[in-house]
N, C-alpha and C positions, 0 to 999 in steps of 0.2 A: 281332724277331730270333729269339725262341724258336719261333714258328710256322714261320718259314723253315727253321730247323734240323730241326724235326719233318718237314717236307715233304721235305727233302733225304735224311734217314735213310730215310723211306718209299720214296723213289725208288731209293735204293741197294739196299734189300732186294729190291725187285721186279726190278731189273736184275740183281742177283746171282743170283737164282733162274733168270732167263732165260738168262744166260750159262753158268751151271753145267749147265743142262739141255741146252744146245747142245753143250758140249764134254766133259762128264764122263758116261761111260756109266752109272755107278751112281747118278747123281743125275738123277732124272726126275720126271715129273708124278705118278707113283705112289708117291713117297716122302714120309714125314712132313716131312723137312727142307724139301723144295721147297714144300710147302703151308704150312708155318709161316712161311717167308719171305714168301710171297704174302699170307698172312693178316695178319701184322703190318705189312707194307709197305702194303697196301691200307687197313688201319685208320688208319695214320698219314697217308696221303695223303687219306683221307676227312676226317679232322679238319682237315687243312690246307685242303682245298677248302671246307669249311664256314666256316672262319675268313675265307676270301676271298670268301665268298658266290658261289662258282663252282658253280652248280647242276649243269650238265652233267658237270663233273669229279667232283662229289660223287656223282652217280648212277652214273657209271662205276665208281668205287672202292667204292661200297656193293655193287654187283653182284659185283665182283671179290672182295670180302671174303666175301660170301655163298657164292660158288662154291668158294672156297678152304676155307671152313669146312665146307661140305657134303662136299667131297672128303676132307678130313682126318678127319672123323667116319667116313666110309665106309672109309677105310684102317684106322683104329684098330679099328673093329668087325670087320674081316676077320681081325685077328690074335688 
């Protein structure tokens, strides 16, 4: 049950980032908040995928996590 809850929270974080990016002009892919939501969401979903032994889903989320982390570092170094 805990693993499912972790997966749901991860999904909500990523979907929240996506929806806000679509409808809120000040919230986009170049903001810290957007990338933090993706970073934590992908991390939680990667854990969930690992617990299910769902290798394709794990690979997807590890790449998502890496890209969000890279973008976040890039944004933070720009300031």
